[in-house]
C-alpha positions in Angstrom: 89.3 20.8 98.8 88.1 20.8 102.4 84.7 19.3 101.6 83.1 16.5 99.6 79.5 15.4 99.0 79.0 11.7 99.7 77.3 9.4 97.2 74.5 8.8 99.7 71.2 10.7 100.4 68.6 10.6 103.2 64.9 11.1 103.2 65.2 14.6 104.6 61.5 15.0 105.5 61.4 11.6 107.3 64.7 12.5 109.1 63.4 15.9 110.2 60.2 14.3 111.5 62.2 11.8 113.5 64.3 14.6 115.0 61.1 16.5 116.0 59.6 13.5 117.7 62.6 11.7 119.2 65.2 14.4 119.8 63.6 17.7 120.5 61.2 16.1 123.0 64.1 14.9 125.2 64.5 18.4 126.7 66.3 21.7 126.1 69.5 21.4 124.1 72.9 21.4 125.9 74.8 24.6 125.2 78.5 23.8 124.6 80.8 26.0 126.7 78.0 28.0 128.2 80.2 28.7 131.3 82.7 30.7 129.1 82.3 34.5 128.8 83.0 34.5 125.0 79.6 35.2 123.4 80.3 33.0 120.4 80.4 30.0 122.6 76.9 30.4 123.7 75.4 29.8 120.2 76.3 26.2 119.7 74.8 23.1 121.3 72.4 20.2 120.8 71.5 16.6 121.6 74.0 13.7 121.4 73.2 10.6 119.4 76.4 8.8 120.3 78.2 9.7 123.5 80.7 8.2 126.0 78.0 8.0 128.7 75.2 6.8 126.4 73.2 9.9 127.4 72.0 12.7 125.1 73.4 15.3 127.4 76.9 13.8 127.3 79.9 14.7 125.1 79.7 18.5 125.1 82.7 19.3 127.3 84.8 22.1 126.1 87.9 24.1 127.1 88.6 27.5 125.8 92.1 28.9 125.5 93.6 31.6 123.4 92.9 31.6 119.6 95.1 28.9 118.0 96.0 27.1 121.3 95.4 23.5 122.1 95.9 21.9 125.5 99.0 20.2 124.1 100.6 23.4 122.9 99.6 25.2 126.1 101.0 22.7 128.6 104.7 21.9 128.9 104.7 18.2 129.5 102.7 15.1 128.4 102.0 14.3 132.1 100.3 17.7 132.6 98.3 17.2 129.4 96.9 13.9 130.8 96.0 15.6 134.0 94.3 18.4 132.1 92.2 15.9 130.2 91.2 14.3 133.5 90.4 17.7 135.1 88.4 19.1 132.2 86.8 15.7 131.4 88.0 15.8 127.8 87.6 12.6 125.8 88.7 11.4 122.4 86.0 11.3 119.8 86.3 7.5 119.5 85.2 7.2 123.1 81.8 8.7 122.2 80.4 5.5 120.6 77.5 4.5 122.7 73.9 5.0 121.5 71.8 7.5 123.5 68.1 7.9 124.0 68.0 9.8 120.7 69.5 7.0 118.6 66.2 5.5 117.4 64.0 5.0 114.3 65.1 6.6 111.1 68.0 8.3 112.8 69.4 4.9 113.7 68.8 3.7 110.1 70.8 6.6 108.7 73.6 6.1 111.2 73.7 2.3 110.5 74.0 3.1 106.8 76.9 5.4 107.3 78.6 2.8 109.5 78.1 0.2 106.8 79.8 2.5 104.3 82.9 2.2 106.5 82.9 5.7 108.1 82.8 4.4 111.8 80.8 7.3 113.0 81.3 8.5 116.6 80.4 11.6 118.7 77.3 12.0 116.6 75.0 14.9 117.5 72.0 16.9 116.4 73.5 20.4 116.6 72.0 23.8 116.7 73.8 27.0 115.7 71.6 29.8 117.0 70.6 32.7 114.8 73.3 35.4 114.6 75.9 33.1 116.1 79.4 32.1 114.9 82.1 29.9 116.2 85.6 31.1 117.0 88.1 30.5 114.2 89.5 27.1 115.2 90.6 23.7 114.2 89.6 20.5 115.9 93.0 18.7 115.5 96.5 19.4 114.2 96.7 19.3 110.4 98.9 16.2 110.6 96.0 14.3 112.3 93.1 12.8 110.5 90.0 14.7 111.6 86.9 14.8 109.4 83.2 15.3 110.2 80.0 14.3 108.3 77.2 16.8 108.1 73.6 16.2 107.4 71.8 19.6 107.2 68.3 19.5 108.6 67.1 23.2 108.9 69.3 25.8 107.3 69.4 28.7 104.9 72.0 30.4 102.6 73.2 32.7 105.4 74.5 29.6 107.3 78.0 28.9 106.0 81.2 27.0 106.8 84.3 29.0 106.0 87.7 27.4 105.4 90.8 28.2 103.3 89.2 31.4 102.0 86.2 29.5 100.6 82.6 29.6 101.8 80.4 26.5 101.8 76.6 26.4 102.3 75.2 22.9 102.7 71.4 22.9 101.8 68.9 20.7 103.6 68.0 18.6 100.6 69.0 15.2 101.8 72.6 15.5 100.8 75.4 14.3 103.1 78.7 16.0 103.3 82.2 15.3 104.8 84.6 18.1 105.8 88.1 18.4 107.1 88.0 20.0 110.6 91.8 19.8 111.2 92.1 23.0 109.2 91.3 26.5 110.4 87.6 27.1 109.9 84.6 29.0 111.2 80.9 28.3 111.1 78.5 31.3 110.9 74.8 31.8 111.0 74.0 35.3 109.9 70.3 34.7 109.6 67.3 35.2 111.9 66.7 31.4 112.1 68.5 28.7 114.1 70.5 26.2 112.0 70.3 22.4 112.7 72.7 19.8 111.4 73.4 16.2 112.3 77.2 16.1 112.7 79.6 13.2 113.5 83.3 12.4 113.5 84.0 10.0 110.7 86.8 7.9 109.3 86.6 6.7 105.7 88.1 3.2 106.2 86.6 1.7 103.1 87.9 4.5 100.8 84.5 5.5 99.3 85.5 9.1 99.1 88.0 10.8 96.8 89.8 13.0 99.3 89.0 11.7 102.8 90.5 8.2 102.7 91.7 7.0 106.1 95.1 5.4 105.4 96.0 4.2 108.8 95.2 1.1 110.8 91.9 1.9 112.4 92.2 -0.9 115.0 95.5 0.5 116.0 93.9 3.9 116.5 91.2 2.3 118.7 93.9 0.6 120.8 95.8 3.8 121.3 92.6 5.6 122.4 91.9 2.8 125.0 95.5 3.0 126.2 95.4 6.8 126.5 92.1 6.6 128.5 93.9 4.3 130.9 96.7 6.8 131.3 94.2 9.7 131.8 92.3 7.7 134.4 95.5 6.8 136.2 96.7 10.4 136.4 96.8 11.7 140.0 95.8 15.3 140.4 97.6 17.2 143.2 96.2 20.3 144.9 98.8 22.3 143.0 97.5 20.8 139.7 93.9 21.6 140.7 94.8 25.2 141.5 96.7 25.5 138.2 93.9 24.2 136.0 91.2 26.2 137.9 93.3 29.3 137.2 93.2 28.5 133.5 89.4 28.0 133.7 88.7 31.1 135.6 90.6 33.2 133.1 87.7 32.7 130.8 84.8 31.5 133.0 82.2 33.7 134.5 79.8 31.1 136.0 80.6 28.8 138.8 81.2 25.2 137.7 80.5 22.0 139.5 83.1 20.8 141.9 85.3 18.0 140.7 85.6 15.0 142.9 89.3 14.1 143.2 90.0 10.4 143.4 
């Protein structure tokens, strides 16, 4: 099964009020991948609760390739992958662990509860899937990798669904908290006339409180690998040839001009 409901509930009305007062007031949501011409990309965005830069606008970087491709499968060498991560400013989810301006009040209480349960939440966000929007069919990691996300529905309806493995899941906004595999092919859809809002975060069940989402590895070892990989990314030196190569990839899909990258 690609989903499981956690043995934990939130006060949904209290959480929604906190989001109204402490998140929506920060400013217009970030739209993930808005520079890409694919219309589906323009329907998803939000406000970060945990990000690498400790800002609510951080952590929304995206790179679009062909359906089914990842940077690793698209590029021929590990060195080029590291350079691509530097050029496109892509970070591992565990790097998005710093509280932002939106990490306050009852939102913080809920996140602290989830952390205490052993889920080590990172890259947490209040997300919006706009009315009549859908994602590309995608997976967020290879199926051999552990990749799960916790969802707390805030505002939704029965026409908002998560589709995976031929099954359709609707998560109601009733205080329930869900965990889903995102290392499998899936799609999110909002076929309604209203925007859908969820709190979403990467999660690792290190205390084995779930039935099907137990993290069996050494979490500290994963953290060490992420730190080491960041050092390798930061140390990668981009040549003019590399820059031209990556920009050609970007421009294959992009219609807007993106900010210049400072090469160091």
